[in-house]
PAMAR-147819 format. One record per residue (C-alpha): residue number from 1; x, y, z negated. Coordinates in steps of 0.02 Angstrom, whole numbers. Each point is the difference from the previous one (the first is absolute). Example, Ala and Ser with C-alpha at 12.3 -4.5 7.8 and 13.67 -1.06 7.14 Angstrom:
2
- 1,615,-225,-390
- 2,69,172,33
***
This chain:
295
- 1,-2559,-260,34
- 2,164,2,97
- 3,156,68,-83
- 4,166,71,55
- 5,153,-112,0
- 6,126,23,-139
- 7,185,41,15
- 8,93,-151,-66
- 9,182,55,0
- 10,119,140,46
- 11,180,-24,56
- 12,143,114,53
- 13,112,-37,150
- 14,-63,-181,-15
- 15,107,-10,-158
- 16,-42,-138,-122
- 17,-21,109,-154
- 18,30,184,43
- 19,146,6,-124
- 20,161,59,80
- 21,-67,65,166
- 22,144,52,111
- 23,-81,147,89
- 24,-61,168,-66
- 25,-167,-2,92
- 26,-62,-180,-11
- 27,-139,-48,119
- 28,-157,-68,-82
- 29,-108,-151,42
- 30,-158,-71,-77
- 31,-112,-151,22
- 32,-187,-18,-12
- 33,-103,-134,-87
- 34,-179,-42,50
- 35,-138,-115,-58
- 36,-171,-57,62
- 37,-78,168,-45
- 38,126,107,94
- 39,-62,110,142
- 40,14,-101,163
- 41,132,57,124
- 42,64,133,-118
- 43,145,101,70
- 44,104,135,-81
- 45,-14,173,77
- 46,92,103,-132
- 47,89,-16,-166
- 48,48,104,-151
- 49,166,-26,-88
- 50,32,65,-175
- 51,181,13,-58
- 52,46,30,-182
- 53,178,63,-30
- 54,76,39,-170
- 55,-131,83,-111
- 56,-78,107,136
- 57,-183,-20,53
- 58,-20,-127,142
- 59,17,63,178
- 60,-142,-44,119
- 61,27,-31,186
- 62,-148,-37,114
- 63,41,-71,173
- 64,-114,-42,146
- 65,73,-166,56
- 66,-41,-184,19
- 67,178,-45,-50
- 68,36,-96,-160
- 69,171,-74,39
- 70,159,102,-25
- 71,-89,167,0
- 72,114,152,-26
- 73,43,62,-174
- 74,-101,163,-12
- 75,92,86,-143
- 76,171,76,-28
- 77,145,-122,7
- 78,42,-98,-156
- 79,172,17,-79
- 80,117,-138,-60
- 81,-75,-89,-151
- 82,-163,99,14
- 83,-161,-94,-33
- 84,-178,36,56
- 85,-170,-83,-5
- 86,-116,-17,149
- 87,-182,-46,23
- 88,-112,1,154
- 89,-180,-8,53
- 90,-63,-26,177
- 91,-149,63,100
- 92,-98,-99,128
- 93,-144,60,108
- 94,-42,184,-19
- 95,-157,-31,-101
- 96,76,-126,-119
- 97,75,33,-170
- 98,188,-28,-22
- 99,69,-154,-84
- 100,41,5,-184
- 101,173,64,-43
- 102,135,-131,-2
- 103,101,-30,-157
- 104,147,118,-27
- 105,155,-82,74
- 106,177,54,-51
- 107,144,35,118
- 108,177,46,-49
- 109,152,46,104
- 110,167,-83,-22
- 111,166,90,19
- 112,-16,89,166
- 113,169,89,9
- 114,178,-61,-11
- 115,37,125,-139
- 116,-136,-80,-108
- 117,119,-145,-26
- 118,136,20,-132
- 119,39,-185,-15
- 120,151,-78,83
- 121,21,-174,71
- 122,92,-118,-118
- 123,81,-169,27
- 124,121,-117,-85
- 125,174,71,-33
- 126,69,-164,71
- 127,-33,-26,185
- 128,-38,-178,51
- 129,121,-64,131
- 130,-122,-99,107
- 131,-180,-57,13
- 132,-119,-60,-54
- 133,3,140,-129
- 134,-42,-46,-178
- 135,-150,102,-63
- 136,35,140,-124
- 137,-85,57,-159
- 138,-6,179,-63
- 139,-64,72,-164
- 140,-16,166,-86
- 141,-63,38,-177
- 142,-78,166,-48
- 143,-109,76,-135
- 144,-169,86,7
- 145,-75,96,-145
- 146,-177,61,27
- 147,-179,-10,-58
- 148,-77,23,173
- 149,66,-88,157
- 150,-72,107,140
- 151,78,-80,151
- 152,141,-118,48
- 153,50,-44,177
- 154,135,-118,60
- 155,67,38,174
- 156,109,-145,52
- 157,82,-88,147
- 158,154,-103,40
- 159,122,-53,132
- 160,-69,-176,-9
- 161,-157,-53,-94
- 162,-37,37,-182
- 163,-104,-49,-150
- 164,-15,131,-137
- 165,-46,-23,-183
- 166,-42,125,-136
- 167,13,-66,-178
- 168,-4,-177,66
- 169,-158,21,105
- 170,11,-19,189
- 171,-41,158,97
- 172,-117,-29,147
- 173,-82,-160,60
- 174,93,-44,159
- 175,164,-81,50
- 176,143,57,111
- 177,-35,186,-21
- 178,19,118,88
- 179,-13,-113,152
- 180,94,3,164
- 181,47,163,83
- 182,120,63,132
- 183,133,48,-126
- 184,101,103,123
- 185,-148,119,17
- 186,-103,-3,-160
- 187,-13,-73,-175
- 188,-174,-33,-68
- 189,-31,27,-185
- 190,-136,-54,-122
- 191,-95,107,-127
- 192,-70,-74,-161
- 193,-102,70,-143
- 194,95,-69,-150
- 195,-69,105,-144
- 196,-85,-151,-78
- 197,165,-97,-4
- 198,99,129,-99
- 199,22,12,-187
- 200,-57,175,-45
- 201,112,2,-154
- 202,164,-92,1
- 203,115,-98,113
- 204,-42,-48,179
- 205,89,-95,136
- 206,-14,-5,188
- 207,79,-154,78
- 208,11,-45,184
- 209,59,-152,96
- 210,58,25,180
- 211,29,-135,133
- 212,57,4,181
- 213,-170,5,84
- 214,3,50,183
- 215,139,125,-33
- 216,146,-121,-15
- 217,-63,-179,16
- 218,22,-117,148
- 219,-135,45,128
- 220,-62,-128,124
- 221,-61,128,126
- 222,179,65,13
- 223,84,-167,31
- 224,24,-38,-185
- 225,114,150,-28
- 226,25,70,-175
- 227,22,181,-50
- 228,-97,68,148
- 229,-32,162,-96
- 230,128,-4,-141
- 231,104,-111,-115
- 232,-36,77,-171
- 233,-167,-5,-91
- 234,-53,158,-91
- 235,-138,68,-112
- 236,-79,172,15
- 237,-126,48,-135
- 238,-75,154,-82
- 239,-115,-14,-152
- 240,-90,164,-40
- 241,-89,14,-168
- 242,-115,143,-49
- 243,-55,12,-182
- 244,-77,132,-112
- 245,174,51,-61
- 246,121,-30,143
- 247,33,-50,179
- 248,131,-137,14
- 249,78,-73,157
- 250,97,-163,0
- 251,103,-22,159
- 252,117,-132,66
- 253,177,60,-34
- 254,163,-57,-79
- 255,-79,-16,-174
- 256,-95,-159,50
- 257,67,-174,-39
- 258,25,-134,133
- 259,20,-190,-6
- 260,-14,-142,125
- 261,-164,-96,-3
- 262,-32,-179,-54
- 263,-52,-20,180
- 264,156,-60,92
- 265,-78,32,171
- 266,-167,68,57
- 267,-28,-6,188
- 268,-150,16,114
- 269,37,-155,106
- 270,105,-104,-119
- 271,-96,20,-162
- 272,70,28,-175
- 273,125,-83,-115
- 274,-28,35,-186
- 275,125,-47,-136
- 276,-91,-9,-168
- 277,169,1,-90
- 278,26,178,63
- 279,-167,66,-60
- 280,2,138,-132
- 281,-166,-13,-89
- 282,-83,167,-35
- 283,109,103,117
- 284,-156,98,55
- 285,-42,52,-178
- 286,69,134,-115
- 287,33,-129,-136
- 288,139,-74,109
- 289,165,65,-70
- 290,133,-118,70
- 291,67,116,135
- 292,183,-44,-31
- 293,13,-84,170
- 294,-97,136,92
- 295,94,129,105
***
């Protein structure tokens, strides 16, 4: 007996994870999976989307359409930080049963408005006279006291490229974040779920290393010029923590500490120079206390 195909995955705006979507009405896509028992030449003629928001009963939206790529968001617009779950089933020929429901897939908006940001850009108090610029390190200690960690999101970007750490553990799995952009027009930011990296009771530290990246380094496609966009690296971060007892926001401001990196240079075309004598072991951890040389 032939069967319907199954829905293998759902995505939003072709985003890798659905966390930190930058639009309030993300378009939805899904893929089908088939096997030897699937109905031959099956084609979608309609679909039903269910959207679960907050604690309300799921909304159901039935649409007559063969589309399954970037279909319109059928519900009210999401707000900054708002999360929802989506599932879908599809219909083929008029006489056939629909597919099974897909798994529920989460989607969550990032910070959609300028006023959602309370962080400020920070840099070293000492401006470097010329390039290549030596990478910078930043750190901030803070306390959390809770029994239930409901949610923790790190919204972060830089003028340059960054690597963030929370309690000594690297945040994210990629290098040279947030990637290249046209800095005179926009600044991309990353969103990370960091609840599992935080100590629910006690001291925590967020530490970030920032290098030139495309922002200030020598760029071959501009004749080897430096400082095409700017001549000072900066960090811009906002850590929002939601617990059973409080909401806490850690932002980049003048209370952070800054120090030059053990990396002497870090350039896209010319590689890196690392001086092990300059390394400060444990600088990404809360147990590090030797901040006498930090600004």
